[in-house]
C-alpha positions, 0 to 999 in steps of 0.5 A, a space after each residue: 048726242 051731246 056737244 063735241 069739242 071744236 079742237 083737240 086737247 093737247 097731250 099735256 092737258 090730257 096728262 095733267 087731268 089724269 095725274 091723280 088717277 094713279 093707284 096708291 099702295 095701302 099703308 100697312 103696318 105689322 101687328 104687334 101681336 101676330 106680325 101680320 100686316 094690317 091697316 094702321 089705327 085698326 083692329 088686326 083682322 087676324 088676331 083681334 088685338 089693338 094697342 096690345 089688348 084683345 079687342 075682338 075675339 076671333 072664331 079661329 081661336 075658339 075652334 083651336 081651344 075646343 
């Protein structure tokens, strides 16, 4: 069994330690091509466009064209 604290830590000390444990919302931006929300500086997972160009061809488009 490990060492045990001799004194109780105060609520303020406990809460200061936990101050950085909160979750932050993802910073999302709208895609210029399809208006779906995506992470900034990444290829859109919905349409495959980045900075106005198609970078990745998505399989959904292939099924629609065929």
